[in-house]
C-alpha positions as CSV (number, residue, x, y, z in Angstrom):
1,M,17.9,-28.2,-5.6
2,A,19.6,-26.5,-2.6
3,R,17.4,-24.2,-0.5
4,P,18.7,-20.6,-0.6
5,H,19.6,-18.9,2.6
6,G,20.1,-15.4,4.0
7,L,19.2,-12.5,1.6
8,A,18.3,-15.0,-1.1
9,I,15.2,-16.1,0.9
10,F,14.1,-12.4,1.1
11,I,14.7,-11.9,-2.7
12,C,13.4,-15.2,-4.0
13,D,10.6,-15.9,-1.5
14,I,11.3,-19.6,-1.3
15,L,8.8,-20.7,1.3
16,P,7.5,-24.3,1.6
17,H,4.2,-23.1,3.0
18,M,2.8,-19.9,4.4
19,P,0.7,-19.8,7.6
20,R,-3.0,-19.1,6.9
21,N,-3.2,-16.5,9.6
22,R,-0.5,-14.4,7.8
23,I,-2.4,-14.8,4.5
24,V,-5.6,-13.5,6.2
25,V,-3.6,-10.5,7.5
26,G,-2.5,-10.0,3.9
27,F,-6.1,-10.0,2.7
28,I,-7.0,-7.5,5.4
29,A,-4.1,-5.2,4.4
30,S,-5.1,-5.5,0.8
31,A,-8.7,-4.5,1.7
32,L,-7.4,-1.5,3.6
33,L,-5.4,-0.4,0.5
34,L,-8.6,-0.7,-1.6
35,L,-10.6,1.2,1.0
36,N,-8.0,3.9,1.3
37,A,-7.9,4.3,-2.5
38,M,-11.6,4.8,-2.7
39,V,-11.7,7.3,0.2
40,H,-8.7,9.1,-1.2
41,S,-10.3,9.6,-4.6
42,I,-14.0,10.0,-3.6
43,V,-13.7,12.0,-0.4
44,G,-10.2,13.5,-0.6
45,A,-10.3,14.9,-4.1
46,P,-13.3,17.1,-3.6
47,A,-11.9,18.3,-0.2
48,M,-8.6,19.2,-1.9
49,L,-10.4,21.1,-4.6
50,Q,-12.4,23.0,-2.1
51,E,-9.2,24.0,-0.3
52,L,-7.5,25.0,-3.6
53,R,-10.5,27.1,-4.6
54,A,-10.6,28.8,-1.2
55,L,-6.9,29.8,-1.9
56,K,-7.9,31.0,-5.4
57,V,-5.2,29.0,-7.2
58,R,-5.0,29.1,-11.0
59,Q,-7.2,26.8,-12.9
60,D,-4.3,25.0,-14.6
61,L,-2.6,24.4,-11.2
62,E,-5.9,23.1,-9.8
63,Q,-6.3,20.6,-12.6
64,S,-2.7,19.5,-12.4
65,L,-3.0,18.8,-8.7
66,L,-6.3,17.0,-9.2
67,A,-4.7,14.8,-11.9
68,A,-1.8,13.9,-9.6
69,W,-4.2,13.3,-6.7
70,Q,-6.3,10.9,-8.9
71,L,-3.2,9.2,-10.1
72,G,-2.3,8.5,-6.4
73,G,-5.8,7.0,-5.9
74,V,-5.4,4.8,-9.0
75,L,-2.0,3.6,-7.9
76,M,-3.3,2.8,-4.4
77,L,-6.2,0.8,-6.0
78,L,-3.7,-1.1,-8.2
79,A,-1.5,-1.8,-5.2
80,G,-4.5,-3.3,-3.3
81,L,-5.5,-5.4,-6.3
82,V,-1.9,-6.7,-6.8
83,C,-1.5,-7.5,-3.1
84,G,-4.9,-9.2,-2.9
85,H,-4.0,-11.3,-5.9
86,A,-0.7,-12.3,-4.4
87,F,-2.3,-13.4,-1.2
88,L,-5.1,-15.3,-3.1
89,R,-2.3,-17.2,-4.8
90,A,-0.6,-17.8,-1.5
91,W,-3.9,-19.2,-0.1
92,R,-3.9,-21.6,-3.0
93,G,-0.3,-22.7,-2.2
94,D,1.8,-20.5,-4.5
95,T,3.9,-18.4,-2.1
96,Q,6.3,-17.2,-4.9
97,Q,4.4,-13.9,-5.3
98,V,4.7,-12.5,-1.8
99,F,7.8,-10.4,-2.6
100,T,5.6,-7.7,-4.3
101,P,3.3,-7.1,-1.3
102,R,6.4,-6.9,0.9
103,V,7.9,-4.2,-1.3
104,I,4.6,-2.3,-1.4
105,G,4.4,-2.6,2.4
106,V,7.8,-1.3,3.0
107,G,7.0,1.6,0.6
108,Y,3.8,2.4,2.5
109,V,5.6,2.4,5.8
110,L,8.5,4.6,4.6
111,F,6.1,7.1,3.0
112,G,3.8,7.2,6.0
113,L,6.8,7.8,8.4
114,W,8.2,10.5,6.0
115,A,4.9,12.2,5.8
116,M,4.4,12.1,9.6
117,L,7.8,13.6,10.1
118,G,7.0,16.4,7.7
119,A,3.7,17.1,9.3
120,A,4.7,17.3,13.0
121,M,3.8,13.6,13.6
122,E,0.2,14.0,12.4
123,P,-1.4,10.7,13.2
124,F,-3.5,10.8,10.0
125,Y,-0.5,9.3,8.1
126,L,-1.0,6.1,10.0
127,V,-3.4,5.2,7.1
128,F,-0.2,4.4,5.2
129,V,1.9,3.0,8.1
130,V,-0.6,0.5,9.4
131,P,-1.5,-1.3,6.1
132,G,2.2,-1.2,5.2
133,L,3.2,-2.9,8.5
134,L,0.4,-5.5,8.0
135,L,1.7,-6.2,4.5
136,V,5.3,-6.6,5.7
137,F,4.1,-8.9,8.5
138,A,1.9,-11.0,6.2
139,A,4.6,-11.3,3.4
140,R,7.6,-11.9,5.6
141,G,9.8,-14.9,4.8
């Protein structure tokens, strides 16, 4: 079978092997996603609720925002698990699954940059940019 080239390599992730150092970077990025998810939900949710209560927002709005916040935490957790699984498979020789961490990484970078631009370049949003860049690096073709 002929080896794809150009954009097909990015889409199909046909790699004969993947350097172990990039897989380790992928594990580190996955761990950062998991850590961020826990901090987001365990520390961030109560802090957000405290701010909302100080502003005296309606109870239904408070609950809706909390639900959306917790959904974000769950999705971050799932992204970390999916990426960790993909890099575990890559460690075992199956590099067909690295497209997903690459897409998640690009999404994290784009979201982090968008949030930074909307918040006068607040460096806090590097918590999205850095793991995203690590994922993109680790999963590159």
